[in-house]
C-alpha positions as CSV (number, residue, x, y, z in Angstrom):
1,M,22.2,-31.9,-9.9
2,E,21.4,-28.2,-9.3
3,K,24.1,-26.1,-7.5
4,K,23.2,-25.4,-3.9
5,W,21.9,-22.0,-3.3
6,R,23.1,-19.9,-0.3
7,R,19.6,-18.4,0.1
8,V,16.5,-18.8,-1.9
9,I,14.2,-15.8,-1.7
10,A,11.1,-15.5,-3.7
11,H,8.8,-12.5,-4.4
12,V,5.3,-13.4,-5.4
13,D,3.3,-10.7,-7.1
14,M,-0.3,-11.3,-8.2
15,D,-1.1,-10.1,-11.7
16,A,-3.5,-7.1,-11.9
17,F,-5.0,-8.5,-8.7
18,F,-8.2,-6.5,-8.3
19,A,-9.0,-6.4,-12.0
20,A,-8.2,-10.1,-12.4
21,I,-10.7,-11.0,-9.5
22,E,-13.4,-9.0,-11.2
23,Q,-12.7,-10.7,-14.6
24,L,-12.8,-14.1,-12.8
25,H,-16.3,-13.4,-11.4
26,K,-17.7,-11.6,-14.4
27,P,-16.8,-13.5,-17.6
28,E,-18.1,-10.6,-19.7
29,L,-15.2,-8.5,-18.5
30,R,-12.5,-10.9,-19.7
31,G,-10.3,-9.6,-22.5
32,K,-11.6,-6.0,-21.9
33,P,-9.9,-3.0,-20.4
34,V,-11.1,-3.0,-16.8
35,I,-10.1,-0.2,-14.5
36,I,-10.7,-0.5,-10.7
37,G,-11.0,2.8,-8.8
38,A,-13.1,5.8,-8.3
39,D,-16.1,6.7,-10.4
40,P,-14.6,8.7,-13.4
41,R,-17.9,10.6,-13.8
42,K,-17.2,11.0,-17.5
43,G,-13.8,12.6,-16.9
44,K,-14.9,14.8,-13.9
45,G,-14.4,12.2,-11.1
46,R,-12.1,12.4,-8.1
47,G,-9.7,9.8,-6.8
48,V,-7.2,7.4,-8.5
49,V,-6.9,4.1,-10.2
50,S,-6.4,1.1,-7.9
51,T,-5.6,-1.5,-10.5
52,A,-5.8,-1.7,-14.3
53,S,-6.2,-4.9,-16.3
54,Y,-3.4,-5.6,-18.8
55,E,-5.9,-4.8,-21.6
56,A,-6.3,-1.3,-20.0
57,R,-2.5,-0.9,-19.6
58,V,-2.1,-1.0,-23.4
59,Y,-3.7,2.5,-23.3
60,G,-1.2,3.8,-20.7
61,V,-3.5,3.4,-17.7
62,H,-1.8,2.3,-14.5
63,S,-2.3,2.2,-10.7
64,A,-2.2,5.5,-8.7
65,M,-3.1,7.5,-11.9
66,P,-5.8,10.2,-11.4
67,I,-9.1,8.7,-12.6
68,T,-9.6,11.7,-14.8
69,R,-6.5,11.0,-16.8
70,A,-7.4,7.3,-17.0
71,W,-10.7,8.4,-18.6
72,R,-9.0,10.6,-21.1
73,L,-6.7,7.7,-22.1
74,C,-9.3,5.0,-22.1
75,P,-12.9,6.4,-22.2
76,H,-14.2,3.1,-23.5
77,G,-12.8,1.2,-20.5
78,I,-15.0,-0.6,-18.0
79,Y,-14.8,1.3,-14.7
80,V,-15.5,-0.8,-11.6
81,R,-15.7,0.4,-7.9
82,P,-13.5,-1.7,-5.6
83,D,-15.0,-4.6,-3.7
84,M,-12.5,-4.7,-0.8
85,N,-14.2,-7.5,1.1
86,R,-13.9,-9.8,-1.9
87,Y,-10.3,-8.7,-2.6
88,S,-9.3,-9.2,1.1
89,E,-10.8,-12.7,1.0
90,Y,-8.7,-13.6,-2.1
91,S,-5.6,-12.1,-0.4
92,R,-6.1,-14.3,2.6
93,R,-6.5,-17.3,0.4
94,V,-3.3,-16.5,-1.5
95,M,-1.3,-15.9,1.7
96,A,-2.6,-19.2,3.1
97,I,-1.3,-21.0,0.0
98,L,2.1,-19.4,0.3
99,E,2.4,-20.6,3.9
100,Q,2.0,-24.2,2.7
101,F,5.5,-23.8,1.1
102,T,7.3,-22.1,4.0
103,P,6.5,-20.6,7.4
104,K,8.7,-17.6,6.4
105,V,6.2,-15.5,4.5
106,Q,6.3,-11.7,4.6
107,A,3.2,-10.0,3.2
108,V,4.1,-6.7,1.7
109,S,0.6,-5.8,0.5
110,V,-2.7,-7.5,-0.3
111,D,-1.2,-8.9,-3.5
112,E,2.5,-9.5,-3.0
113,A,4.7,-11.3,-0.5
114,F,8.3,-12.4,0.1
115,L,9.1,-16.1,0.9
116,D,12.3,-17.6,2.3
117,L,12.3,-21.0,0.5
118,T,15.9,-21.9,1.5
119,G,14.6,-24.8,3.7
120,S,11.9,-25.9,1.3
121,V,13.6,-26.4,-2.1
122,H,14.9,-29.9,-1.4
123,F,11.3,-31.1,-1.2
124,Y,10.7,-30.1,-4.8
125,G,14.1,-31.0,-6.4
126,S,15.0,-27.5,-7.8
127,V,14.4,-23.8,-7.5
128,E,12.5,-23.8,-10.8
129,K,10.2,-26.6,-9.7
130,I,9.2,-24.9,-6.4
131,G,8.6,-21.7,-8.3
132,Q,6.3,-23.5,-10.8
133,A,4.6,-25.3,-7.9
134,I,3.8,-22.0,-6.2
135,K,2.3,-20.6,-9.4
136,K,0.3,-23.8,-10.2
137,K,-1.2,-24.0,-6.7
138,I,-2.3,-20.4,-6.7
139,L,-3.9,-20.9,-10.2
140,D,-5.6,-24.2,-9.2
141,E,-7.0,-22.9,-6.0
142,T,-8.0,-19.3,-6.9
143,G,-8.1,-19.1,-10.7
144,L,-5.6,-16.3,-10.7
145,T,-2.1,-16.0,-12.0
146,A,1.0,-14.8,-10.2
147,S,4.4,-13.7,-11.3
148,V,7.3,-15.0,-9.3
149,G,10.9,-13.8,-9.0
150,I,13.5,-15.9,-7.2
151,A,17.0,-14.8,-6.3
152,T,19.4,-14.8,-3.3
153,S,18.1,-11.5,-2.0
154,K,14.8,-9.7,-1.5
155,S,15.7,-6.7,-3.8
156,V,16.7,-8.8,-6.7
157,A,13.7,-11.2,-6.3
158,K,11.3,-8.2,-6.3
159,I,12.9,-6.9,-9.6
160,A,12.7,-10.4,-11.1
161,S,9.0,-10.8,-10.3
162,D,8.2,-7.9,-12.6
163,F,10.4,-9.1,-15.4
164,E,8.1,-11.3,-17.3
165,K,4.6,-10.2,-16.2
166,P,2.0,-11.5,-16.4
167,D,2.3,-15.2,-15.3
168,G,6.0,-15.1,-15.3
169,L,8.8,-17.0,-13.5
170,T,12.2,-15.4,-13.5
171,I,15.2,-17.0,-11.6
172,V,18.4,-15.1,-11.0
173,T,21.3,-17.2,-9.7
174,E,24.4,-15.7,-8.1
175,E,26.3,-16.6,-11.3
176,S,23.8,-14.7,-13.5
177,L,23.2,-11.8,-11.0
178,Q,25.3,-9.1,-12.6
179,E,24.3,-10.1,-16.1
180,F,20.7,-9.6,-15.0
181,L,21.1,-6.3,-13.2
182,D,23.6,-4.4,-15.4
183,P,21.3,-3.6,-18.4
184,L,18.4,-2.4,-16.1
185,T,17.6,1.3,-16.0
186,I,18.2,2.8,-12.6
187,D,14.5,3.4,-11.9
188,K,14.2,-0.4,-11.6
189,I,16.4,-0.4,-8.4
190,W,14.2,-0.9,-5.3
191,G,13.9,2.3,-3.4
192,V,14.9,4.7,-6.1
193,G,12.4,7.5,-6.6
194,K,11.8,10.1,-9.2
195,K,14.1,12.7,-7.6
196,S,17.0,10.2,-7.3
197,V,16.5,9.1,-10.9
198,Q,16.8,12.8,-12.0
199,T,19.9,13.3,-9.9
200,L,21.6,10.1,-11.2
201,Q,20.7,10.9,-14.8
202,G,22.3,14.3,-14.3
203,M,25.5,12.5,-13.4
204,G,25.3,10.5,-16.6
205,I,24.1,7.4,-14.8
206,K,21.3,5.7,-16.7
207,T,21.8,2.0,-16.1
208,V,22.9,-0.3,-13.2
209,A,26.1,-0.9,-15.2
210,D,26.7,2.9,-15.2
211,L,26.1,3.1,-11.5
212,R,28.6,0.3,-10.8
213,K,31.5,2.4,-12.3
214,F,31.4,4.8,-9.3
215,P,33.0,3.9,-5.9
216,E,30.9,3.9,-2.8
217,A,32.6,6.9,-1.2
218,F,31.9,9.1,-4.3
219,L,28.2,8.1,-4.3
220,E,27.9,8.8,-0.6
221,E,29.6,12.2,-1.1
222,R,27.2,13.1,-3.9
223,L,24.0,11.4,-2.7
224,G,24.3,11.3,1.0
225,K,23.0,8.2,2.9
226,S,21.3,6.8,-0.2
227,G,24.7,6.5,-1.9
228,P,25.9,3.4,0.0
229,H,22.4,1.9,-0.5
230,L,22.6,2.3,-4.3
231,Y,26.1,0.9,-4.3
232,R,24.9,-2.3,-2.7
233,M,21.7,-2.6,-4.7
234,A,23.7,-2.3,-8.0
235,R,25.6,-5.4,-6.9
236,G,22.7,-7.3,-5.5
237,I,24.0,-7.0,-2.0
238,D,21.0,-7.3,0.3
239,E,21.0,-9.5,3.4
240,R,17.6,-8.4,4.7
241,E,15.7,-11.3,6.1
242,V,12.1,-12.3,5.3
243,H,10.1,-11.4,8.4
244,D,6.8,-13.1,9.0
245,R,5.3,-9.8,10.0
246,D,6.6,-6.2,9.8
247,P,5.7,-4.0,12.7
248,V,2.9,-1.5,11.9
249,K,4.4,2.0,11.9
250,S,1.3,4.0,11.4
251,V,-2.5,3.8,10.9
252,S,-4.3,6.3,8.6
253,N,-7.4,6.9,6.5
254,E,-8.2,9.6,4.0
255,R,-11.2,10.8,2.0
256,T,-11.3,12.5,-1.4
257,F,-14.5,14.6,-1.9
258,H,-16.5,14.2,-5.1
259,E,-16.6,18.0,-5.3
260,D,-14.3,20.7,-3.8
261,Q,-15.7,21.1,-0.3
262,Y,-16.4,24.5,1.3
263,D,-18.8,23.5,4.0
264,E,-17.1,23.6,7.4
265,D,-19.7,21.2,8.9
266,V,-19.0,18.6,6.3
267,I,-15.2,19.0,6.6
268,L,-15.3,18.7,10.4
269,S,-17.7,15.8,10.4
270,T,-15.6,14.0,7.8
271,L,-12.6,14.6,10.0
272,L,-14.5,13.0,12.9
273,A,-15.5,10.0,10.7
274,L,-11.8,9.5,9.8
275,A,-10.7,9.8,13.4
276,E,-13.4,7.2,14.2
277,K,-12.0,4.8,11.6
278,V,-8.4,5.2,12.6
279,A,-9.3,4.7,16.3
280,G,-11.2,1.5,15.5
281,R,-8.2,0.1,13.5
282,L,-5.9,1.0,16.4
283,R,-8.1,-0.9,18.8
284,K,-8.4,-3.9,16.5
285,K,-4.6,-4.2,16.3
286,G,-4.2,-3.6,20.1
287,L,-2.2,-0.4,19.4
288,R,-2.1,3.2,20.7
289,G,-0.2,6.2,19.2
290,K,1.5,9.4,20.3
291,T,1.7,11.4,17.1
292,I,-1.4,12.5,15.3
293,Q,-1.2,13.9,11.8
294,I,-3.7,15.4,9.3
295,K,-3.3,15.7,5.6
296,L,-5.1,18.3,3.4
297,R,-5.2,18.7,-0.3
298,F,-6.8,21.8,-1.7
299,S,-8.6,22.4,-5.0
300,D,-5.3,23.6,-6.6
301,F,-3.7,20.2,-5.7
302,S,-1.4,21.8,-3.1
303,T,-1.0,19.3,-0.3
304,F,0.1,19.9,3.3
305,T,0.5,17.9,6.5
306,R,0.6,18.9,10.1
307,A,1.4,16.7,13.1
308,K,1.4,16.9,16.9
309,T,3.1,14.5,19.4
310,L,1.4,14.0,22.7
311,G,2.9,13.2,26.1
312,H,1.0,9.9,26.2
313,H,-0.4,7.2,23.9
314,V,-4.1,7.4,22.8
315,Q,-6.6,5.3,20.8
316,L,-9.9,7.0,21.6
317,T,-11.8,8.7,18.8
318,D,-12.3,11.9,20.9
319,D,-8.6,12.3,21.5
320,I,-7.6,11.8,17.9
321,Y,-10.4,14.1,16.7
322,R,-9.6,16.8,19.2
323,V,-6.0,17.0,18.1
324,S,-6.8,16.7,14.4
325,K,-9.4,19.5,14.7
326,A,-6.8,21.8,16.3
327,L,-4.3,21.0,13.5
328,L,-7.0,21.6,10.9
329,E,-7.7,25.1,12.3
330,E,-4.2,26.1,11.3
331,F,-5.2,25.8,7.6
332,R,-8.7,27.2,7.7
333,G,-8.0,30.9,7.9
334,D,-8.4,31.5,4.1
335,K,-11.2,29.0,3.8
336,K,-9.8,27.4,0.6
337,P,-11.9,24.6,-0.8
338,V,-10.8,21.2,0.3
339,R,-10.3,18.3,-2.2
340,L,-8.9,15.6,0.2
341,I,-8.6,15.2,4.0
342,G,-6.8,12.5,5.9
343,V,-6.0,11.5,9.5
344,G,-3.1,9.4,10.7
345,V,-1.6,8.1,14.0
346,S,2.1,7.0,14.4
347,Q,4.7,6.4,17.1
348,L,2.6,3.3,17.9
349,S,2.9,1.0,20.9
350,T,1.1,-2.0,22.3
351,G,1.4,-0.5,25.8
352,V,3.1,-3.6,27.2
353,G,5.6,-2.8,29.8
354,E,4.8,1.0,29.8
355,Q,3.7,2.9,32.8
356,T,0.0,3.9,32.4
357,S,-0.8,7.5,33.2
358,F,-3.7,8.7,35.3
359,L,-5.3,10.2,32.2
360,E,-5.1,6.9,30.3
361,N,-6.7,5.1,33.3
362,A,-9.5,7.7,33.4
363,D,-10.3,7.0,29.8
364,Q,-10.7,3.3,30.2
365,R,-14.5,3.4,30.4
366,K,-14.6,5.3,27.1
367,A,-12.2,2.8,25.5
368,D,-14.5,-0.1,26.7
369,L,-17.5,1.7,25.2
370,E,-15.7,2.3,21.9
371,R,-14.7,-1.4,21.7
372,V,-18.4,-2.3,22.0
373,M,-19.1,0.1,19.1
374,D,-16.4,-1.6,17.1
375,E,-18.0,-5.0,17.7
376,M,-21.4,-3.8,16.7
377,K,-20.0,-2.4,13.5
378,E,-18.2,-5.6,12.8
379,K,-21.4,-7.6,13.3
380,F,-24.1,-5.3,11.8
381,G,-22.1,-3.0,9.4
382,K,-20.1,0.2,9.7
383,N,-23.1,2.5,10.1
384,A,-24.7,0.5,12.9
385,L,-23.3,2.9,15.5
386,T,-21.4,6.1,14.9
387,H,-21.1,9.6,16.1
388,A,-24.1,11.8,15.3
389,E,-21.9,14.5,13.6
390,T,-20.8,12.0,10.9
391,L,-24.3,11.2,10.0
392,T,-25.0,15.0,9.6
393,A,-22.2,15.2,7.1
394,K,-23.5,12.3,5.1
395,E,-27.0,13.8,4.9
396,K,-25.6,17.2,3.7
397,L,-23.5,15.5,1.0
398,K,-26.5,13.5,-0.2
399,R,-28.7,16.6,-0.4
400,K,-25.9,18.5,-2.4
401,R,-25.6,15.6,-4.9
402,G,-29.3,15.4,-5.3
403,S,-29.7,19.1,-5.9
């Protein structure tokens, strides 16, 4: 009989999710290097890779890579623009399958989730059998493969799910925990970024086993608050619970231009379109925010952000745009060409239990009108109703591309 586990935490990670969906629906793409993302435009495109099939990864292509670099590495690849509606539908199907195994499912992104299976294992007889059952049900009902990691903590389960990709199942018991972790390079530790890796390597720390040689106090002294975190992660100490839903901390949208953009009308109307999208998402989630932020990337790839915190919460397009525009003006003195622009709202609240200001009450009619616009877009498409200025920008961009 299998030894009783203190906790059974699984991390389910779909394999090359977007690319796998495209290959599932288009048999001619199977076995070929498929790259989901922006149009590479023969090496002159903008944007990044969303997902690369395993056939494309052989050439060094990976997610978040600039599409121009992907083209240089794999010019013969098949480049496909994302179909987010289709991907979202598959994501909903996968999450619904996972909820059949446990009510404790924490979606981390569209293609990965944590599950607390502690109360479900006895129905299947063993940890291995429930892991196999999850993979089989996903494959049977979607035609897609998933890799699953199972451990007693979220951090180790996440590392384990990446261990035997694609279509893997890796189980780490408490008894085999240190044997599993020690040989790993430190970049495998959840939450360790490039700067931390460089710092640790400068200290002669290359593996988890190396890290475990140092006492917690020393790591805190050298690395600050991340020191105790690394000390715990190196020992698999992670008592974080699987939450059915993490609170949304911010809502944002950004746009990368196909060509460096000088036209102030296009930049401003794009800013308005982004504010409109963010405001719509806030209303859909029943949220309002106090801090508004813009992000700008110029043609030399220098990237800047600016933020302003208001005295009250907002969710109207006009409010978000007005503050965003004022923040943008701080950058526009030298008229540098813009490559990317983004708008975000944070310090979110549902408004429940808060005192409503006179200003917020006065804006209620505008909020009601914008909700009607949201419903029209939902029913008839995103361009059914929009601010006139955003249409002006689209026409300008079309004319430029056609010239």
